[in-house]
N, C-alpha and C positions, 0 to 999 in steps of 0.2 A: 207927905211921905216921899213924893217924887223929888221935892226940893232937897230933902235930907239925903236921899240916895245920890243925887248929883254932888252934894257937898262931900259925902263920904268918898265918892270916886275921885273927886279932885284932890282930896287930902291924900288918898292912897297914891295917886300919880305923883304928887309932890314928894312924898316920902320915898317912893321908888327912885325918882331922879336924884334925890339927895344921896341915897345909898350908892348909886352908880358913880356919882361924882367923887364921893369919899373913897370908893374902892379903887379908883384910878390912881396910879403912881406917876408922879411927875418925874420924867426922865430929863436929866440935864446933860446935854451933849458937850463932851469935853473937846477942847481944841486938839486936832491931830497934827503931829510934827512930821515933816517930810522925811522919808526913809533915805538914809545916807547911802550913796552908791560908791563901792570900792573901785580901785583902779582896774581890777580884772572882772568887773561886773559884766563886761561885754561878752565874756565867755559863756554866760548863761543864755545869750540870745541865739535862737535857732537860725536866724538870718546869717549870723557870723559863720556858723558851721556849714551852712549851705554854700557860702562863698568859698570857704576853705576846701571843701570836697570838690567843688567845681574847678578850682585852681589846680588841685592835685591831678584830677582826671585830664585836664588840658595839658599839664606838664608831661604826664605819661604819654599822651598821644603824640606830642611834639618830639619826645625822645625816641619813640618807636619809629616815627616817620624819618627822623634824622638818620638812624642806623639803617633803615631800609634803603633810603636814597644813597647812603654811603656805599652799601653793598652793591647796589645797581651800578653806580659809577665805577667802582673797582672792577666789576664784572665786565663792563663795556671797555674799560681801558685795557684790561688783560687780553681781550679779544682783538683789539685794534692796534695796540702799541706793544710791539715785542720787547722793547727796552724797558717799558714800565713793568711788564710781567716778569722780565728777568730780574729787575730790581726787587720786586716784592718777594719772589721766590728765593733770591739769594739772602735777603734779610732774614727770612724765615729759617733757611739752612744755617746761617751764621749764628742765630740765637740757639738753635738746637745743639750745635756743636761747639758752643762757647767753652773756653778753658777756664774762665773765671766765673765767680758767682755774681754775675752782672744781671740781676733780675729786677732791679728797681725800675719802675715805669715812670712815675712822676718825680720822685726825688733822685734824679739820675746822678747827682753829685756824690751819692753813696757808692756808685759803681767805680770800677778801676779807672783811674785817669789816664789820658793819652797826652803826652808832652812832645814838643819838638826839641830837637838838639841841633842848634845852629853852630856853624863854624865861622867865627869872626876873629880874624887876625891870628889864626892857628890856635884859638881858644874855643873849647866847646862850651856853649851856653845853653842850659836847660831852661825852657820856658815854663810858665805856669800852665795848668791844664787847659788845653784848647777843646777837648772833647772827652767823652766818657764811653767806655767800652760796653757794647751790648752783645757781641759775639764775633767769631772769626772762624775761617776755614780756608782750605786750599781748593780751588775749583779745578775741574778736569782739564781746562786749557792752561793751567799752570799759574794763574794769578792768585795772589793772597787777597782775600776778601775780608774786610773788617766792617761790621755794623757798629755805628757810633751815634752818639747824640752830641752835636756841636753845642758849645756854650751859647746861651741866649738865642738859640734857634728853636722857636716855639711857634706852634700854630694856635691862633686866637689868644695869644699872650699867656697861654696856660699849658697846653699839651706839648711835650718835647717831640721834635721831629727826628726820626731815625734816618740816617744817611748811610751811604756806602763809600768806603775808601778802597780803591783798587790799586794794588801794587803789582806791577808786572814782574815776572820771574823768568824771563828769557833773555839770553845774551844777544839774540838777533831777531829782527822783525822785518818782514817784507811789506811795504806799504805801496799801494797803487795810487799814483798821482797823474794829473794831466798837465801837459806842457802848454806853451802859448798857442800852438796850432790845434790844441784839443786832442792830441794823441795821448793815449794812456801809456804810462811807463811804470816799471817797478823800481822803487827806491829801497835799497837794502840799508837798514840801520844796524850797525854793529856796535859792540861794546856797551850794551845796555847794562846798568847796574842791577845786581841780583837783590832779591828781597831780603836775604840774610844780611846784606850790608846796609839795608835801609831801615828795617824794623827790628826791634829787640823787645822780647816779651820777658819782663822781670816779674818778680813775685807780686808786687803791689802797684806796678805801673807799667805802661807801654811807652817805649821811646821810639820816635821816628826821626831818623837823621835826615832832615830836609829843612829847606828854608821856610816853606809854608805849604799849605794845602790849597789846591786850585780846583774850582768847580768846572767840570766838563759835562755839560748836559745834566743827566740825572745822577752822575757819579762824581767822586772826588779823586784826585791823583796828587801825589807828592811832587813838589817842585824842588829839584836837586841842583846843586852847583858843582861844576867840574873843577879840576885842579887849576885850570887857567882862569877861573872866576866866571865862566859863562854858565848860564842856566840851561839845564837839560829838560827839554819838553817831552814828557811821557804821555801826553794826551793822545798823540797819533798811534803809538803802539797799543795803548789800552783800548782805544776806540776800534782799532783793527781787530784785536782779539775778540772783543765783545760783539762786533758786527759779524764775524765768522760764526760765533756761537748762535747768534740770533737767526742768521740765515740757515744754519744747519737744523735748528729746531723747527723753523718755519717749513723747510722742505720736508722734514720728517713728518710733520703734522699734515701737510698737504698730501703726501703720499699715502699716509694712513687713512685720511678721510676719503681719498679717491678710491682706495681699495674697498673700504666699507660701502661707499655709494655704489660702486660697480657690483659688489656682491648683492646688495639689496635690489638693484635693477634687474639682475639675473633672476632673483627669486620672484620678483613681481611679474616679469614678462614671461608668459608660458612659451611663446614661440622661440625666444632666445634660449630658454632652458631646454626645450626639445632639441634644438640644433646642437647645443653643447653636449647633451647626452648622446645624440646620434653620432657626433664626431668622436666622442670618447669610445663608443662601442665599435665604430668602424676601425678606429686605430688599434683596438685590442685584437681584431681578427687578422690572422696572418693569411695572405693570399699566396698560394703556391705558384711558383714561376716555372714555366716550361723549360726543360733542359735543351739547351741549344746544341 
């Protein structure tokens, strides 16, 4: 009986194993083909977008720092250099009071052109545009001020530079010079050409009757030729008029600042304020005098 039971259990185990083997499904693994990557597949990579966002943030920071440093430099120059401040203020005034629609900043060639009219052998020759108009006005000292963009004059090969052309409008100028011994003397220059004879504002162009434009420090002046063929130097009269304006503005600011500082000093110092009030009160009292 025991032997029969073992045989039966062995047979049952064999049958069970056969059923398990037969129930299993043989899976055949198919060969996988590599996925084809397109040209723009890198756009799906998060690393790529991290790099793009980092570059954008870095560029924005650089641009902000550039404009902040530029504003600081302009502020310091305006405080230290009177001629620099005069130039920036007059460029701004010329743009505000412009007579033409000269509003293009990068494509300055679309603005009104400025041409030279030269006299060669009693023939007037009009040149190609040498500059483009940005604004103009007449200053309080009598000069005609023109803001312009000279051709091919650009900063960092891209941004046009705005310059100032100063045309004097006085027949006489007094210039202070030093002789050989170092003594100062006043030289009077008469017969200066008027602005109406130098510049002509037409509808679509500006004509300057001059041989060329010369750079004098931060400004430009026209180079004229007299009837006998000699060149007329306008740099000294222009410099003299601008120097007078700069000194006047400097003295005015110094006087204004001094009055403000003096008032603040009186407000802060109680002793000085008491003395001032006591002097004012004593002066307001009339002391009767004895009749002689």
